[in-house]
C-alpha positions as CSV (number, residue, x, y, z in Angstrom):
1,X,12.9,15.5,-14.5
2,X,14.2,18.1,-12.0
3,X,15.8,16.7,-8.9
4,X,14.8,17.7,-5.4
5,X,17.1,20.0,-3.4
6,X,19.5,18.1,-1.2
7,X,17.7,19.2,2.0
8,X,14.4,18.0,0.7
9,X,15.9,14.7,-0.4
10,X,17.5,14.2,3.0
11,X,14.2,14.9,4.8
12,X,12.4,12.4,2.5
13,X,15.0,9.7,3.2
14,X,14.8,10.3,7.0
15,X,11.0,9.9,6.8
16,X,11.3,6.6,5.1
17,X,13.9,5.4,7.6
18,X,11.9,6.7,10.6
19,X,8.7,4.8,9.4
20,X,10.8,1.7,8.9
21,X,12.1,1.8,12.4
22,X,8.6,2.6,13.8
23,X,7.3,-0.4,11.9
24,X,9.9,-2.7,13.4
25,X,8.9,-1.4,16.9
26,X,5.2,-1.8,16.0
27,X,5.7,-5.5,15.0
28,X,7.5,-6.2,18.3
29,X,4.8,-4.5,20.3
30,X,2.1,-6.4,18.6
31,X,3.8,-9.7,19.0
32,X,4.9,-9.3,22.6
33,X,1.7,-7.7,24.0
34,X,-0.6,-10.3,25.7
35,X,-4.1,-8.9,25.3
36,X,-5.6,-11.5,27.7
37,X,-3.3,-10.4,30.5
38,X,-2.8,-6.8,29.3
39,X,1.0,-6.9,29.7
40,X,4.1,-7.6,27.7
41,X,5.5,-11.1,27.5
42,X,9.2,-10.7,26.8
43,X,9.8,-14.4,26.7
44,X,8.6,-14.3,23.1
45,X,11.3,-11.9,21.9
46,X,13.0,-14.7,19.9
47,X,9.7,-15.5,18.1
48,X,9.0,-11.9,17.5
49,X,12.4,-11.4,15.9
50,X,11.8,-14.4,13.5
51,X,8.4,-13.0,12.6
52,X,9.6,-9.5,12.1
53,X,12.6,-10.5,10.0
54,X,10.6,-12.7,7.8
55,X,7.7,-10.3,7.2
56,X,9.9,-7.3,6.6
57,X,12.0,-9.3,4.2
58,X,8.9,-10.1,2.1
59,X,7.6,-6.5,2.3
60,X,11.0,-5.0,1.4
61,X,11.2,-7.4,-1.6
62,X,7.7,-6.5,-2.7
63,X,8.3,-2.7,-2.6
64,X,11.8,-3.0,-4.0
65,X,10.3,-4.8,-7.0
66,X,8.1,-1.8,-7.7
67,X,10.9,0.7,-7.0
68,X,13.4,-0.9,-9.3
69,X,10.9,-1.4,-12.2
70,X,9.8,2.2,-11.8
71,X,13.4,3.4,-12.0
72,X,14.0,1.2,-15.1
73,X,11.1,2.9,-16.9
74,X,12.1,6.4,-15.6
75,X,9.0,6.8,-13.6
76,X,9.5,9.1,-10.6
77,X,9.0,6.9,-7.5
78,X,9.7,7.3,-3.8
79,X,11.4,4.9,-1.5
80,X,8.9,2.7,0.4
81,X,6.9,4.2,3.2
82,X,6.3,1.5,5.8
83,X,3.0,1.8,7.7
84,X,3.2,0.8,11.4
85,X,0.0,-0.2,13.1
86,X,0.5,-1.8,16.6
87,X,-2.1,-4.0,18.2
88,X,-4.9,-3.0,15.7
89,X,-3.2,-5.0,12.9
90,X,-2.5,-8.6,13.8
91,X,0.8,-8.2,12.1
92,X,1.8,-4.8,13.6
93,X,1.9,-3.2,10.2
94,X,-0.4,-2.3,7.2
95,X,2.4,-3.1,4.8
96,X,4.2,-0.4,2.8
97,X,3.6,1.9,-0.2
98,X,5.6,3.9,-2.7
99,X,4.6,7.2,-4.3
100,X,4.7,7.5,-8.0
101,X,4.4,11.0,-9.5
102,X,3.1,11.7,-12.9
103,X,1.7,9.2,-15.3
104,X,3.1,5.8,-16.3
105,X,3.8,6.2,-20.1
106,X,3.1,2.8,-21.5
107,X,1.2,-0.4,-20.7
108,X,4.5,-2.3,-20.8
109,X,5.8,0.0,-18.0
110,X,2.5,-0.4,-16.1
111,X,2.8,-4.2,-16.3
112,X,6.4,-4.2,-15.2
113,X,5.8,-1.9,-12.3
114,X,2.6,-3.5,-11.2
115,X,3.7,-7.2,-11.4
116,X,7.3,-6.8,-10.1
117,X,6.2,-6.2,-6.5
118,X,3.9,-9.2,-6.0
119,X,6.2,-11.6,-7.9
120,X,9.3,-10.4,-6.0
121,X,7.5,-10.8,-2.6
122,X,6.3,-14.3,-3.6
123,X,9.8,-15.4,-4.5
124,X,10.5,-15.1,-0.8
125,X,7.1,-15.8,0.7
126,X,6.6,-19.3,-0.9
127,X,9.8,-20.9,0.2
128,X,9.7,-19.3,3.6
129,X,6.2,-20.6,4.1
130,X,7.4,-24.1,3.1
131,X,10.3,-23.9,5.5
132,X,8.1,-22.5,8.2
133,X,5.5,-25.3,7.8
134,X,8.3,-27.9,8.0
135,X,9.4,-26.4,11.3
136,X,5.9,-25.9,12.8
137,X,4.4,-28.0,15.6
138,X,1.1,-29.7,16.1
139,X,-1.6,-28.4,18.5
140,X,-5.0,-29.8,19.6
141,X,-7.9,-28.5,17.4
142,X,-9.3,-25.2,18.6
143,X,-6.4,-24.4,21.0
144,X,-5.3,-21.5,18.8
145,X,-8.6,-19.6,19.3
146,X,-9.1,-18.8,15.6
147,X,-8.2,-20.1,12.2
148,X,-6.2,-18.5,9.4
149,X,-7.5,-18.6,5.9
150,X,-6.5,-21.2,3.4
151,X,-5.9,-20.9,-0.3
152,X,-5.1,-23.4,-3.1
153,X,-1.4,-22.4,-3.0
154,X,-1.2,-22.6,0.8
155,X,-2.8,-26.1,0.8
156,X,-0.3,-27.3,-1.9
157,X,2.7,-26.0,0.1
158,X,1.4,-27.6,3.3
159,X,0.7,-30.9,1.5
160,X,4.3,-31.2,0.4
161,X,6.2,-29.3,3.1
162,X,4.2,-29.6,6.3
163,X,3.9,-32.6,8.7
164,X,0.7,-34.8,8.5
165,X,-1.7,-33.8,11.3
166,X,-3.0,-36.7,13.4
167,X,-6.7,-36.9,14.3
168,X,-7.7,-34.1,16.6
169,X,-4.6,-32.1,15.9
170,X,-3.8,-29.1,13.6
171,X,-0.7,-27.4,12.4
172,X,0.3,-24.5,14.7
173,X,2.3,-22.2,12.4
174,X,5.8,-21.2,13.4
175,X,6.7,-17.5,13.5
176,X,8.4,-17.8,10.0
177,X,5.3,-19.6,8.5
178,X,2.9,-17.1,10.1
179,X,4.9,-14.2,8.7
180,X,5.0,-15.8,5.2
181,X,1.3,-16.4,5.5
182,X,0.9,-12.7,6.3
183,X,3.0,-11.8,3.3
184,X,0.8,-13.9,1.0
185,X,-2.3,-12.5,2.5
186,X,-1.1,-8.9,1.8
187,X,-0.2,-10.0,-1.7
188,X,-3.7,-11.4,-2.2
189,X,-5.2,-8.1,-1.3
190,X,-2.8,-6.2,-3.6
191,X,-3.6,-8.5,-6.5
192,X,-7.3,-7.6,-6.4
193,X,-7.9,-6.4,-10.0
194,X,-9.4,-3.1,-8.8
195,X,-8.4,0.5,-9.2
196,X,-4.7,1.2,-8.6
197,X,-3.9,-1.8,-6.6
198,X,-1.2,-4.0,-8.1
199,X,-3.8,-6.3,-9.6
200,X,-5.5,-3.2,-11.1
201,X,-2.3,-2.1,-12.7
202,X,-1.7,-5.6,-14.2
203,X,-5.2,-6.0,-15.4
204,X,-5.3,-2.6,-17.0
205,X,-2.0,-3.3,-18.8
206,X,-3.5,-6.5,-20.1
207,X,-7.1,-5.4,-21.0
208,X,-6.8,-1.7,-21.4
209,X,-10.0,0.4,-20.9
210,X,-12.1,-2.8,-20.6
211,X,-10.5,-3.2,-17.1
212,X,-12.5,-0.2,-15.8
213,X,-15.7,-2.3,-16.3
214,X,-14.1,-5.4,-14.8
215,X,-13.0,-3.4,-11.8
216,X,-16.5,-2.1,-11.3
217,X,-17.9,-5.7,-11.3
218,X,-15.1,-7.1,-9.1
219,X,-15.7,-4.4,-6.5
220,X,-19.5,-5.1,-6.4
221,X,-18.8,-8.8,-6.2
222,X,-17.0,-8.3,-2.9
223,X,-20.3,-7.0,-1.4
224,X,-22.2,-9.9,-2.9
225,X,-19.5,-12.3,-1.5
226,X,-20.0,-10.8,2.0
227,X,-23.7,-11.6,2.0
228,X,-23.2,-15.1,0.4
229,X,-20.5,-15.8,3.0
230,X,-22.9,-15.0,5.9
231,X,-25.7,-17.1,4.4
232,X,-23.4,-20.1,3.8
233,X,-22.2,-20.0,7.5
234,X,-25.8,-19.7,8.8
235,X,-27.0,-22.5,6.6
236,X,-24.1,-24.7,7.8
237,X,-25.1,-24.1,11.4
238,X,-28.8,-24.7,10.7
239,X,-28.0,-28.0,9.0
240,X,-25.9,-29.0,12.1
241,X,-28.8,-28.2,14.4
242,X,-27.0,-25.2,16.0
243,X,-29.7,-22.7,15.0
244,X,-28.6,-19.0,15.1
245,X,-26.4,-19.3,18.2
246,X,-23.3,-18.7,16.1
247,X,-24.7,-15.9,14.0
248,X,-22.1,-13.5,15.4
249,X,-19.3,-15.8,14.1
250,X,-21.0,-15.9,10.6
251,X,-20.8,-12.1,10.4
252,X,-17.3,-11.9,11.9
253,X,-16.0,-14.5,9.5
254,X,-17.5,-12.6,6.5
255,X,-16.8,-9.0,7.6
256,X,-13.4,-8.8,5.8
257,X,-15.2,-8.4,2.4
258,X,-17.5,-5.6,3.6
259,X,-14.6,-3.7,5.1
260,X,-12.5,-4.0,2.0
261,X,-15.5,-3.0,-0.2
262,X,-15.5,0.2,1.8
263,X,-11.7,0.6,1.9
264,X,-11.6,0.4,-1.9
265,X,-14.3,3.0,-2.1
266,X,-12.2,5.3,0.1
267,X,-9.1,4.7,-2.0
268,X,-11.1,5.3,-5.2
269,X,-12.4,8.6,-3.9
270,X,-8.9,9.7,-2.8
271,X,-7.5,8.7,-6.2
272,X,-10.2,10.5,-8.1
273,X,-9.8,13.7,-6.2
274,X,-6.0,13.6,-6.5
275,X,-6.4,13.4,-10.3
276,X,-8.3,16.7,-10.4
277,X,-10.4,18.0,-13.3
278,X,-13.9,16.8,-14.2
279,X,-13.4,13.5,-12.4
280,X,-12.7,15.3,-9.1
281,X,-15.7,17.6,-9.6
282,X,-17.9,14.5,-10.1
283,X,-16.6,13.1,-6.8
284,X,-17.7,16.2,-4.9
285,X,-21.2,14.7,-4.6
286,X,-19.8,11.4,-3.2
287,X,-20.1,10.3,0.4
288,X,-17.6,12.1,2.6
289,X,-14.6,9.9,3.2
290,X,-14.9,10.5,7.0
291,X,-18.5,9.2,6.9
292,X,-17.4,6.0,5.2
293,X,-14.5,5.4,7.6
294,X,-16.6,6.1,10.7
295,X,-19.5,3.9,9.5
296,X,-17.2,1.0,8.6
297,X,-15.3,1.1,11.9
298,X,-18.5,1.4,13.8
299,X,-19.9,-1.7,12.1
300,X,-16.7,-3.6,12.7
301,X,-16.6,-2.6,16.4
302,X,-20.2,-3.5,16.9
303,X,-19.8,-6.8,15.3
304,X,-16.8,-7.5,17.5
305,X,-18.9,-6.6,20.6
306,X,-21.7,-8.8,19.3
307,X,-19.3,-11.8,19.2
308,X,-18.9,-11.3,23.0
309,X,-22.5,-10.4,23.9
310,X,-24.8,-11.4,21.1
311,X,-28.4,-10.1,21.4
312,X,-31.3,-9.7,18.9
313,X,-31.3,-5.9,19.7
314,X,-27.6,-5.5,19.0
315,X,-27.8,-7.3,15.6
316,X,-31.0,-5.4,14.7
317,X,-29.0,-2.2,15.3
318,X,-26.1,-3.6,13.3
319,X,-28.3,-4.4,10.3
320,X,-30.0,-1.0,10.4
321,X,-26.5,0.6,10.4
322,X,-25.5,-1.6,7.5
323,X,-28.7,-0.7,5.6
324,X,-28.1,3.0,6.1
325,X,-24.5,2.7,4.8
326,X,-25.6,0.8,1.7
327,X,-28.5,3.2,1.1
328,X,-26.0,6.1,1.1
329,X,-23.8,4.1,-1.3
330,X,-26.8,3.5,-3.6
331,X,-27.8,7.2,-3.6
332,X,-24.4,8.9,-4.0
333,X,-21.6,6.3,-3.6
334,X,-20.2,3.2,-5.3
335,X,-23.6,1.4,-5.7
336,X,-24.5,3.8,-8.4
337,X,-22.7,4.2,-11.8
338,X,-19.4,5.8,-11.1
339,X,-15.8,6.1,-12.3
340,X,-14.0,6.2,-9.0
341,X,-12.3,2.9,-9.6
342,X,-11.3,3.7,-13.2
343,X,-7.6,3.3,-13.8
344,X,-5.7,6.4,-15.1
345,X,-5.1,6.1,-18.8
346,X,-1.7,5.1,-20.2
347,X,-0.3,4.4,-23.6
348,X,-2.5,2.5,-26.0
349,X,0.1,0.1,-27.4
350,X,-0.7,-3.5,-26.3
351,X,1.6,-5.8,-24.4
352,X,4.1,-8.0,-26.2
353,X,3.6,-11.8,-25.9
354,X,6.0,-12.4,-23.0
355,X,4.4,-9.6,-21.0
356,X,1.0,-11.0,-21.7
357,X,2.1,-14.3,-20.2
358,X,3.6,-12.4,-17.1
359,X,0.3,-10.6,-16.7
360,X,-1.8,-13.8,-16.9
361,X,0.5,-15.6,-14.4
362,X,0.4,-12.6,-12.0
363,X,-3.4,-12.5,-12.0
364,X,-3.5,-16.3,-11.7
365,X,-1.6,-15.9,-8.4
366,X,-4.6,-14.0,-7.1
367,X,-6.8,-17.0,-7.8
368,X,-4.2,-19.3,-6.1
369,X,-3.9,-17.0,-3.1
370,X,-7.6,-16.3,-2.8
371,X,-8.9,-17.0,0.8
372,X,-12.7,-17.0,1.1
373,X,-12.4,-16.5,4.8
374,X,-9.0,-14.9,5.7
375,X,-9.8,-15.0,9.4
376,X,-12.2,-17.4,11.1
377,X,-13.5,-17.0,14.7
């Protein structure tokens, strides 16, 4: 494989370094900026440093796992591109990605590359979360203003590593525990067995072409889960005699799954067009990517505003917007038969026994990390 000219390689390396430094700055800005007072609180620099060091260590381990595995299998891969996102992301970053050029030759290579990232990140995230929980403090219920999602794995770690919460109190995560939680949250998303996410790579390596059908069903189940989640929150409030006064919270607590349903549609459209050929021509009739992004952001912003000033008119407009988006998806998007989330083909030879076990364990971590409500209002 021809190597890049020295000047191009240097420019590429500088881009990775610049984005890494920008991500560090973005994490600090997000941690230090007090939204309620609209100013920076520099008394929290120590906490910000612990959070940044922990989260970046997990992300670096994750991406290094992919990079090393790609190099072992002689797949052309870039250094990690870290993605800064101050304020808008609660962590100050959207994680990191690496670019792989060409096709991955075998299912063994696909499994090694796909599984190495999540497993490497979890090697750090799990003990760091345990240590962080052991060094966390107690706070009165509700003082945090929101709740972080729970999973089976998180509950087990808290059960053995965290202090027992007295009545009326809850665990207030330390910066290290919060960063490790963020790392496991990002890993959960990456392990979704859809498209070219890490979970999609692992599932395709294990199941072959059958995975394309599984990915289609998993993606649609995210939309179903969004509606089931709203209904479950509404029914809970009705049983408690609260009526629909907390309807905005029901939508806000469930919105994550609608947003990621659309995010995966965007990623699928981009991937299909990047592959070219007949698949790309088929995608020409798809919903424009800009339309999906604008519609999804608009629904998220309107739902956030509805949490502050909830009115029947506002939620009527919100459901009309949601209905229009889903109607477009049904006519020419991901609610019709499509191949946008199909995985690119690779070698047909099945995995060996050891790699099958690794694949099953990796996908099992998705179940262990699964958070029905990642963020609760």
